C-alpha positions, 0 to 999 in steps of 0.5 A, a space after each residue: 500500500 502506498 499513499 497518494 504521493 502528490 498529496 500532503 498537508 501543505 498547511 501543516 508543512 508550512 507551519 512546521 518550517 516556520 516554527 523550526 526557523 524561529 528556534 535559535 540554533 547556530 553551530 554548537 547551539 542545536 540543543 533546542 531544535 534537536 529536542 523539537 525534532 525528537 518530539 516530532 519523531 516520537 509523535 510519528 512512530 519512532 521509539 525513543 530508544 531508537 533516537 540517539 546522539 553520537 559523540 561528535 560534539 567532543 571533536 567538533 569546532 564549537 563546544 557543544 552538549 549536542 552531537 549528531 542526532 540519528 533516528 532509526 525506523 524499522 521497515 514495514 509490510 512487504 518492504 520491511 527487509 528492503 535496503 535501508 534508506 538514509 535521509 539527512 540534513 543539518 540543524 544549525 543556522 548561521 549567526 546572522 539568523 539569531 532573532 529571525 522571525 519568519 513571515 509569509 510575505 506572499 503565497 509563495 515566499 517566506 522571509 525574515 521580518 527584520 534585519 536578519 537572515 531567515 534560517 531556511 538553511 537548513 530548517 527547511 531541510 529539517 521540516 521537509 524530512 519531518 513532513 515526509 515522516 509525518 505523512 508516512 506515519 499517517 498513511 500506514 503504507 509499507 516502507 523500507 527501514 529508514 535512518 534519519 540523520 540531523 547533523 550539527 555544525 555544518 556551517 563551520 566546515 561540515 564539522 558534525 558530519 566529519 566526526 559522525 559515528 557512522 556505525 549508528 546509521 545501520 548501513 544504509 544502501 541509498 541516501 539523500 541529503 537536503 540543503 538549499 536550492 531547488 529540489 530538482 537540482 541534484 548535487 552529485 559532486 562537490 569541491 573539496 577544501 582544506 583550511 589551514 593556519 600558519 603560526 609565524 614566529 618572528 624575533 622581537 626587538 626595539 623597532 626604533 633603537 635596534 631593528 636589526 636585532 629583530 626578524 619580522 613575522 610580517 616580512 615572512 608573510 609578505 615574502 610567502 604571499 608575494 611568491 604565491 601570487 607571482 606563481 599563480 597559487 592565490 585566488 583562481 588557481 590554474 596550473 596546467 590542467 589543474 584547477 582550484 581556488 586559494 584565499 588568505 582569510 585572516 591576519 592577526 599579530 603584533 603588539 606595538 608599533 615600536 616592536 618588531 613583529 614577533 608573531 603573526 597568525 595567518 589563516 586561509 583555505 584551498 579548494 579543488 575538485 581533485 584531491 591530488 591537486 588539493 594535496 599539491 596546493 597545500 604542499 605549495 603553501 607550506 613550502 612557501 611559508 617555510 622558505 620565507 621564514 628561512 629567508 627572514 633573519 636578524 643581524 645575528 643570522 637567526 631565522 624566523 620560524 613557522 608552524 603550518 597546520 591543517 585545521 579542517 578538511 573535507 574531501 571532494 567527491 563525484 557520483 555516477 548518474 547511474 549510482 543506485 542512490 541517484 536513480 532512487 532520487 530521480 525516481 522520487 523527483 518524478 512526483 514533482 514532474 520536474 526534470 533532474 538538473 545534475 550539478 557538481 558544485 564549488 561549495 562543500 556540504 555534508 554529502 562530502 563527508 557522507 560520501 568520501 569519508 563514511 562511504 555512503 554516497 549521498 545525493 543532495 537536493 534543495 528544500 527551497 531556500 535561496 540567498 542563504 547567509 544574507 538578509 535577503 534569504 527567502 524560502 520558496 514555498 512551492 519548492 519546499 513543498 515539492 521537497 516534502 513530496 520527493 522525500 516522502 516518495 524516497 522514504 516509501 521505497 521502490 514501487 511495484 
């Protein structure tokens, strides 16, 4: 038995997403929204012991009492022994969403009432999965075993997904991830990134009386950065057939204008769709800072030093259009009568970690959120409702 997959309680779905958007919850502060999601799951057929948090929060970037939330539901009816399916999304929003009050600007659009971002990224993902589960439970239809994953700290380098305890997922064979955009945009590949930090150790000296006794940390950075720019390793990077991007994100150091700078912390990132080229970019950056430090000496011949380390990393991935997860999502999308638009994107998402770290190839669809991380963010209501329908179709499993 299968429900009418084109029919959902649209009013309830809209009320739910507006409720979730209004709950504060940036990276490391997902406890309240996690509790609301858990209550909704229990109300719709999930046993409390089957809803667990892992210990990812012990390793994530932001201190937090809350790890990723994993909820498992046994299969039902003729599909009870079918391949397990995973539906995932992230719970956190960006800091600009603090104080967001969602309002229905028109029939087709939800916007923030004030000068904040909306938080549809990614509360629309949470609400669309919960709506699908609500409809699934009320229909009584057969469905395969399901695992739901609600990650933490996606907005700070996919931190929750990186440190996920994948053993709690119970080995799903097919997987869909939900983020921003149109549900017809099927992301089957994404760029990889490395965030790095260079701690430059100069030699302090009185800048007015004996500057020659010092070795400036600022000079080390200047030499390294000039070389990287001159050789084409900063900004849009093109080295032969290899492509990527690189950026210096922040500089922090020094104590006074009359002291030769003895410390400078530099942060940056490199991105590429090729793991091999990403490795090469990182080696190039580390070598540039190391060489610059050796060139920077005081009058006594003493060199500056540098410690270079990777602070965060997520691998690139690509999936074949013939992968079973892709086929399953394309089948589910048919409920909307939209054609799939396959995309490989230049931003990271939880699917990077699910696919390339945990071995669970995951297709990402949008749940209607647009212009995220800005005060112009809005939720396209028809797209959001289509995402609910796609997820319901995906959750009910194979037809026949």
